[in-house]
C-alpha positions as CSV (number, residue, x, y, z in Angstrom):
1,M,0.0,0.0,0.0
2,I,1.3,3.5,-0.9
3,R,1.1,6.0,1.9
4,S,1.6,9.7,2.0
5,V,5.0,11.1,3.2
6,F,3.0,13.7,5.1
7,Q,1.6,11.1,7.5
8,P,3.9,11.9,10.5
9,D,5.1,8.9,12.4
10,S,8.1,10.3,14.4
11,S,10.0,13.5,15.0
12,L,12.9,12.2,13.0
13,K,10.6,11.6,10.0
14,E,9.1,15.1,10.3
15,Q,12.6,16.6,10.4
16,I,13.7,14.7,7.3
17,I,10.6,16.0,5.5
18,T,11.1,19.5,6.8
19,D,14.7,19.5,5.5
20,N,13.5,18.4,2.1
21,T,10.1,20.1,1.7
22,K,10.4,20.6,-2.0
23,L,11.3,17.0,-2.6
24,A,8.3,15.9,-0.5
25,E,5.9,18.2,-2.5
26,Y,7.4,17.1,-5.8
27,T,7.0,13.4,-5.0
28,V,3.3,14.0,-4.0
29,E,2.7,15.6,-7.4
30,L,4.4,12.6,-9.1
31,R,2.2,10.1,-7.2
32,K,-0.9,12.0,-8.4
33,K,0.3,11.8,-12.0
34,Y,1.7,8.3,-12.1
35,S,0.0,5.3,-10.5
36,L,2.7,3.7,-8.4
37,N,2.9,-0.1,-8.1
38,N,5.6,-2.3,-6.5
39,K,7.4,-2.9,-9.8
40,V,10.8,-1.2,-10.4
41,L,12.9,-1.6,-13.5
42,F,16.7,-0.9,-13.7
43,I,18.1,-0.5,-17.2
44,Q,21.7,-0.7,-18.3
45,S,22.3,1.2,-21.6
46,L,24.3,0.1,-24.6
47,Q,28.1,0.2,-24.2
48,F,29.0,1.6,-27.7
49,L,28.1,4.3,-30.2
50,F,26.3,3.6,-33.4
51,E,28.7,5.7,-35.4
52,S,31.3,3.0,-35.0
53,I,29.1,-0.1,-35.0
54,N,30.6,-3.2,-36.8
55,I,28.2,-6.2,-37.1
56,D,31.1,-8.6,-37.9
57,V,32.9,-7.7,-34.7
58,I,29.7,-8.1,-32.7
59,K,29.2,-11.6,-34.2
60,N,32.7,-12.4,-33.3
61,R,31.8,-11.4,-29.7
62,G,34.2,-8.5,-29.7
63,Y,32.0,-5.9,-28.2
64,Y,32.0,-5.1,-24.5
65,A,29.4,-7.0,-22.4
66,Y,30.0,-5.8,-18.8
67,P,27.3,-7.2,-16.5
68,P,25.2,-4.6,-14.6
69,T,27.1,-4.8,-11.3
70,G,26.2,-1.2,-10.3
71,L,22.5,-1.9,-10.8
72,Q,22.9,-5.1,-8.8
73,C,24.2,-3.0,-5.9
74,L,21.1,-0.9,-6.0
75,A,18.9,-3.9,-6.1
76,K,20.6,-5.3,-3.1
77,A,20.3,-1.9,-1.3
78,L,16.5,-1.9,-1.9
79,S,15.9,-5.4,-0.7
80,G,13.4,-5.8,2.1
81,R,11.1,-3.1,0.8
82,G,8.5,-5.5,-0.7
83,I,9.1,-4.2,-4.2
84,E,9.6,-6.3,-7.3
85,I,12.9,-5.3,-8.9
86,D,14.0,-6.4,-12.4
87,V,17.1,-5.6,-14.4
88,L,17.1,-5.2,-18.1
89,D,20.6,-5.1,-19.7
90,L,19.9,-3.6,-23.1
91,N,23.5,-4.0,-24.1
92,C,23.5,-7.7,-23.5
93,Q,20.1,-8.2,-25.1
94,F,21.1,-6.1,-28.2
95,L,24.2,-8.1,-28.8
96,K,22.2,-11.3,-28.3
97,R,19.7,-10.2,-30.9
98,V,22.3,-9.2,-33.5
99,I,24.1,-12.6,-33.1
100,N,21.1,-14.9,-33.0
101,D,18.4,-13.2,-35.0
102,E,19.1,-12.4,-38.7
103,T,15.8,-10.5,-39.0
104,F,16.7,-8.1,-36.2
105,N,17.1,-4.5,-37.3
106,Y,19.7,-3.0,-35.0
107,L,18.5,0.5,-35.7
108,N,15.3,-0.3,-34.0
109,W,17.1,-1.4,-30.8
110,L,14.6,0.4,-28.6
111,D,12.0,-2.2,-29.7
112,I,13.7,-4.5,-27.0
113,L,12.7,-2.0,-24.3
114,D,9.2,-1.6,-25.9
115,E,8.6,-5.3,-25.8
116,Y,9.6,-5.5,-22.2
117,L,7.3,-2.6,-21.1
118,K,4.3,-4.1,-23.0
119,K,4.7,-7.3,-20.9
120,N,5.6,-5.6,-17.6
121,R,4.3,-2.4,-16.1
122,P,7.0,-0.9,-13.8
123,S,6.0,2.4,-12.3
124,I,9.6,3.5,-11.6
125,I,12.5,3.1,-14.0
126,G,16.2,3.8,-13.3
127,V,18.6,4.1,-16.2
128,T,22.4,4.1,-16.2
129,S,25.3,3.7,-18.6
130,I,28.9,2.6,-17.7
131,S,30.4,4.1,-20.8
132,V,31.6,7.7,-21.0
133,Y,31.5,9.7,-24.2
134,S,31.9,13.4,-24.9
135,D,28.7,14.3,-26.8
136,V,26.0,12.7,-24.5
137,F,23.3,14.7,-26.2
138,S,24.0,13.3,-29.7
139,P,20.8,11.8,-31.2
140,S,22.6,8.4,-31.4
141,F,23.9,8.4,-27.8
142,P,22.2,5.4,-26.3
143,L,21.4,6.7,-22.8
144,T,19.9,9.9,-24.2
145,S,17.8,7.8,-26.6
146,I,16.4,5.7,-23.8
147,L,15.6,8.8,-21.7
148,R,13.9,10.5,-24.6
149,Y,11.9,7.4,-25.4
150,L,10.7,7.2,-21.8
151,H,9.9,10.9,-21.7
152,D,7.7,10.5,-24.8
153,R,5.8,7.6,-23.2
154,D,5.4,9.6,-20.0
155,E,4.1,6.6,-18.1
156,H,6.9,6.2,-15.5
157,I,8.8,8.0,-12.9
158,V,12.3,8.0,-14.4
159,I,15.6,8.2,-12.5
160,A,19.0,8.6,-14.1
161,G,22.3,7.7,-12.4
162,G,25.9,6.7,-12.9
163,P,29.0,8.7,-14.0
164,I,27.4,10.3,-17.0
165,A,24.3,11.4,-15.2
166,T,26.5,12.7,-12.3
167,N,28.4,15.0,-14.7
168,E,25.3,16.0,-16.7
169,Y,22.6,16.3,-14.1
170,E,21.8,19.9,-15.0
171,N,21.5,19.2,-18.7
172,Y,19.3,16.1,-18.1
173,L,16.9,18.0,-15.8
174,E,16.8,21.2,-17.9
175,K,15.8,19.1,-20.9
176,D,13.3,17.2,-18.9
177,L,14.9,13.9,-19.8
178,C,14.1,12.4,-16.3
179,H,12.5,13.3,-13.0
180,F,15.5,12.7,-10.8
181,V,19.3,12.3,-11.1
182,V,21.0,10.4,-8.4
183,T,24.7,11.4,-8.4
184,G,27.7,9.5,-7.2
185,E,27.2,6.3,-5.2
186,G,23.5,5.5,-5.3
187,E,22.7,3.0,-2.6
188,N,21.8,5.4,0.2
189,K,20.4,8.1,-2.1
190,I,18.0,5.6,-3.8
191,N,16.7,4.5,-0.5
192,L,16.0,8.0,0.6
193,L,14.3,8.8,-2.7
194,F,12.1,5.7,-2.4
195,D,11.2,6.7,1.2
196,F,9.7,9.8,-0.2
197,L,8.1,8.1,-3.3
198,F,6.5,5.3,-1.3
199,G,5.9,7.2,2.0
200,C,7.9,5.0,4.4
201,D,7.5,5.4,8.1
202,N,11.2,4.7,9.0
203,M,13.0,7.1,6.7
204,H,16.7,6.9,5.8
205,T,19.1,9.7,6.8
206,T,18.9,12.6,4.5
207,T,21.8,13.2,2.1
208,P,22.6,15.6,-0.7
209,G,23.1,14.4,-4.3
210,I,19.6,13.8,-5.5
211,Y,18.6,16.4,-8.1
212,F,15.2,17.2,-9.5
213,K,13.4,20.1,-11.2
214,Y,10.6,21.6,-9.2
215,N,8.7,24.8,-10.3
216,G,11.2,25.3,-13.1
217,K,14.2,25.3,-10.8
218,I,16.8,22.6,-10.2
219,E,16.8,21.5,-6.6
220,E,19.0,19.3,-4.5
221,T,18.3,17.3,-1.4
222,H,19.9,18.4,1.9
223,G,22.0,16.7,4.5
224,E,25.5,15.4,5.2
225,R,27.4,13.6,2.4
226,D,26.6,9.9,2.6
227,V,29.2,7.2,2.7
228,V,28.0,3.7,1.6
229,T,29.0,1.0,4.1
230,L,30.4,-2.0,2.2
231,K,29.1,-5.3,3.5
232,G,27.4,-8.4,2.1
233,N,27.5,-9.7,-1.4
234,L,25.5,-9.8,-4.6
235,I,24.6,-13.5,-4.6
236,E,20.8,-12.8,-4.4
237,T,20.9,-10.2,-7.2
238,Y,22.4,-12.7,-9.6
239,K,18.9,-14.1,-9.9
240,L,18.1,-11.0,-11.9
241,V,21.1,-11.4,-14.3
242,P,21.5,-14.2,-16.9
243,I,25.2,-14.2,-16.3
244,E,25.7,-17.4,-18.3
245,D,24.8,-15.4,-21.5
246,Y,27.4,-12.7,-21.4
247,S,30.4,-14.7,-22.7
248,N,28.2,-15.9,-25.6
249,V,27.6,-12.3,-26.8
250,G,30.7,-10.3,-25.9
251,C,33.8,-9.8,-23.8
252,L,35.0,-7.7,-20.9
253,N,38.2,-6.5,-22.5
254,P,41.2,-8.2,-24.3
255,F,42.1,-10.0,-21.0
256,S,38.8,-12.0,-20.9
257,R,39.4,-13.0,-24.6
258,M,43.0,-14.1,-23.7
259,A,41.6,-16.2,-20.8
260,G,39.3,-18.0,-23.3
261,Q,36.4,-16.7,-25.4
262,D,34.1,-19.4,-24.1
263,R,34.9,-18.9,-20.4
264,R,32.0,-17.4,-18.5
265,F,32.9,-14.2,-16.9
266,T,31.7,-11.5,-14.5
267,G,33.1,-8.5,-12.5
268,I,33.8,-8.5,-8.8
269,Q,34.8,-5.7,-6.4
270,L,36.8,-5.6,-3.2
271,N,37.6,-1.9,-2.8
272,R,35.7,1.3,-3.7
273,G,37.5,4.5,-4.2
274,C,41.2,5.3,-4.7
275,R,44.1,6.4,-2.5
276,A,45.2,8.8,-5.3
277,N,43.5,11.9,-6.5
278,C,44.8,12.3,-10.1
279,K,43.8,15.5,-11.6
280,F,42.3,13.9,-14.7
281,C,40.2,11.3,-12.9
282,D,36.7,11.5,-11.4
283,V,36.8,8.5,-9.1
284,T,37.3,10.6,-6.0
285,K,34.5,13.0,-7.1
286,F,32.2,10.0,-7.7
287,M,33.2,7.7,-4.8
288,G,34.5,10.2,-2.2
289,K,38.0,10.4,-0.7
290,G,39.9,7.4,0.4
291,L,39.3,3.7,0.2
292,R,36.6,1.3,1.6
293,Q,36.7,-2.4,1.5
294,Y,34.2,-5.2,1.5
295,P,34.7,-7.9,4.1
296,V,36.9,-10.4,2.2
297,Q,34.8,-13.4,3.3
298,D,31.7,-11.7,1.8
299,L,33.4,-11.5,-1.6
300,L,34.8,-15.0,-1.3
301,D,31.2,-16.3,-0.7
302,E,30.2,-14.5,-3.9
303,I,33.1,-16.0,-5.9
304,W,32.4,-19.5,-4.6
305,Y,28.7,-19.2,-5.6
306,L,29.6,-17.9,-9.1
307,V,32.1,-20.7,-9.7
308,E,30.1,-23.6,-8.3
309,K,26.5,-22.5,-9.1
310,R,26.8,-20.4,-12.3
311,G,29.9,-21.8,-14.0
312,I,32.0,-18.5,-13.9
313,R,35.6,-19.1,-14.7
314,H,37.0,-15.6,-15.3
315,F,36.7,-12.6,-13.0
316,E,37.4,-8.9,-13.8
317,I,38.5,-6.9,-10.8
318,L,36.4,-3.7,-11.0
319,D,38.4,-1.8,-8.3
320,D,40.0,1.5,-9.2
321,D,42.7,0.7,-6.5
322,F,42.7,-3.1,-5.9
323,L,45.9,-3.3,-4.0
324,G,45.4,-0.1,-1.9
325,T,47.4,1.1,1.1
326,P,49.2,-1.4,3.3
327,S,46.1,-2.0,5.5
328,F,43.9,-2.6,2.5
329,K,46.6,-4.6,0.7
330,E,46.2,-7.3,3.4
331,G,42.6,-7.8,2.2
332,A,43.8,-8.3,-1.4
333,V,46.4,-10.8,-0.3
334,K,43.9,-12.7,1.7
335,L,41.5,-12.8,-1.3
336,L,44.3,-13.9,-3.7
337,K,45.4,-16.7,-1.4
338,E,41.9,-18.2,-1.4
339,M,41.7,-17.7,-5.1
340,C,44.8,-19.8,-5.4
341,R,42.9,-22.6,-3.8
342,I,39.8,-22.0,-6.1
343,K,42.1,-22.0,-9.1
344,K,43.5,-25.5,-8.3
345,Q,40.0,-26.9,-8.1
346,Y,38.3,-24.9,-10.9
347,D,41.1,-23.4,-13.0
348,I,39.8,-19.8,-12.7
349,T,41.5,-16.8,-14.1
350,W,41.2,-13.1,-13.4
351,S,42.4,-9.7,-14.7
352,A,42.4,-6.0,-13.7
353,G,41.6,-3.8,-16.6
354,N,41.2,-0.6,-14.5
355,G,44.8,-0.7,-13.6
356,L,47.0,-1.2,-10.6
357,I,49.2,1.3,-8.9
358,A,52.8,0.3,-9.6
359,A,54.1,1.4,-6.1
360,S,52.1,-1.5,-4.5
361,L,53.8,-4.2,-6.6
362,D,56.6,-6.4,-5.3
363,E,57.8,-9.9,-6.3
364,E,56.0,-11.7,-3.5
365,L,52.7,-10.1,-4.5
366,L,53.3,-10.7,-8.2
367,T,53.9,-14.4,-7.5
368,L,50.6,-14.6,-5.6
369,M,48.8,-12.9,-8.5
370,R,50.3,-15.3,-11.0
371,D,49.5,-18.3,-9.0
372,S,45.9,-17.2,-8.3
373,G,45.2,-17.0,-12.1
374,C,46.0,-13.5,-13.2
375,V,46.3,-13.4,-17.0
376,G,47.0,-9.6,-17.1
377,F,46.5,-6.1,-15.8
378,R,47.2,-2.5,-16.6
379,I,49.3,0.1,-14.9
380,G,48.5,3.7,-15.1
381,I,51.6,5.5,-16.3
382,E,49.9,8.4,-18.1
383,S,53.0,10.5,-18.8
384,G,56.7,9.9,-19.4
385,N,57.5,13.5,-18.4
386,T,58.4,14.3,-14.8
387,E,56.9,17.7,-14.8
388,M,53.6,16.5,-16.2
389,Q,53.5,13.6,-13.7
390,K,53.6,16.1,-10.8
391,K,51.1,18.3,-12.5
392,I,48.5,15.5,-12.8
393,R,49.2,14.4,-9.3
394,K,50.2,10.9,-10.4
395,P,51.3,8.7,-7.4
396,A,54.3,7.3,-9.2
397,S,57.8,8.4,-10.3
398,L,59.5,7.4,-13.5
399,P,62.3,5.6,-11.7
400,L,59.7,3.6,-9.7
401,L,57.9,2.7,-12.9
402,I,61.2,1.6,-14.5
403,R,61.9,-0.7,-11.6
404,A,58.4,-2.1,-11.8
405,G,58.9,-2.8,-15.5
406,Q,62.2,-4.7,-14.7
407,M,60.5,-6.7,-12.0
408,L,57.7,-7.7,-14.3
409,Q,60.1,-9.3,-16.7
410,K,60.2,-12.2,-14.3
411,F,56.5,-12.9,-14.8
412,P,56.0,-13.3,-18.5
413,K,52.8,-15.2,-18.2
414,M,50.9,-12.1,-17.1
415,F,50.3,-9.6,-19.9
416,V,50.9,-6.1,-18.6
417,A,49.7,-3.0,-20.4
418,G,50.7,0.6,-19.7
419,N,48.1,3.3,-19.9
420,Y,49.2,6.7,-21.4
421,I,47.4,10.0,-22.0
422,I,48.5,12.4,-24.7
423,G,47.6,16.1,-24.7
424,F,46.9,16.8,-21.0
425,F,44.5,19.8,-20.4
426,G,45.4,21.2,-23.8
427,T,48.6,22.6,-22.4
428,E,51.0,19.6,-22.8
429,T,53.9,20.5,-25.2
430,F,55.0,18.4,-28.1
431,G,58.3,17.9,-26.3
432,Q,56.4,16.5,-23.2
433,M,54.5,14.1,-25.5
434,L,57.8,12.9,-27.0
435,D,59.1,12.2,-23.5
436,T,56.1,9.9,-23.1
437,F,56.8,8.2,-26.4
438,R,60.4,7.6,-25.5
439,F,59.5,6.4,-22.0
440,S,57.0,3.9,-23.4
């Protein structure tokens, strides 16, 4: 049963509503316009642009097919509310149609969403994209296309979230592409928003970062910045994800293809955040400062489930800083030691495409990484110019990177890639670019 948020139940609830009066008024208006039920749909957008689409590469399973881990985290956070949550990964479904259905017209890809909505009637839809492109308002940009399609239907309360929405919340709301934008980490914010939408008695602590347009003006919720507590695992949410399909339609990156194109894969996360604060990176802006770590046993329970019950054999580490500071590194070591045992029994592999910080590497750790099934990882080098390294606040020195490169020669089974960026901030000189070329 949907109840009004203005039915006072406690002084705390009254204070939360008072702090967010405009949000309360806006959600009342939305409930009058849209008939809320207990069905919620989370959508993951396509992970490519149509300007560069290549059907042959898709049929060779060469396109990205990252599972919707972020949406699984939201589904987990909303558990216990008595709502029915479903996840629609349009990227996976699109690739599956192109590969298996010769009659499918890829230009009409939104038909997949239309088919879903005709069979199911969610009252709230959340949309995200894990890919970042510059022109997010291009007519062919997938996330924008989905939001415009939902806007034209005008049958649902629409929430946008993820890194693109975080950067573009003003544009999204000014153009009326959605009703709310949840910025940064979403677990606490989505719970607070659902408190207002469904009129819960026990409301979550108020937090900033939920944006909406009310009476023609963009408004933000109030409160102290929230920090998501990491605990538990995503085992229950995998019931929403046909994870066995993903290796049949695409890949995670070159590492997952190196591990074996037919090996079932998924992503896992130990740490959120990053100890560094590189000038070109938005991880700290999105996740907040510093590192947080899941209890290692919680993640191990998830890995064992995926291996034994779902046939997963390759894992992608999604962390932006997997090895972390010394105290966090202990957790990574504990995880890798157990993965050595799993590898002996199930021959698993793993990779770290987001990159590792070279300063954390030593021969003992690299041995453990190799023995636990690591096929490869990336290191963020970015620049071969000392001045530019300092300017971008990179937590590495060129001599340290050279030593790491020499050490890695002892571990040829792991494919190691270096990440470089050319043309920093429009001020990098040609000579500095040549330093990077020579260093690489």
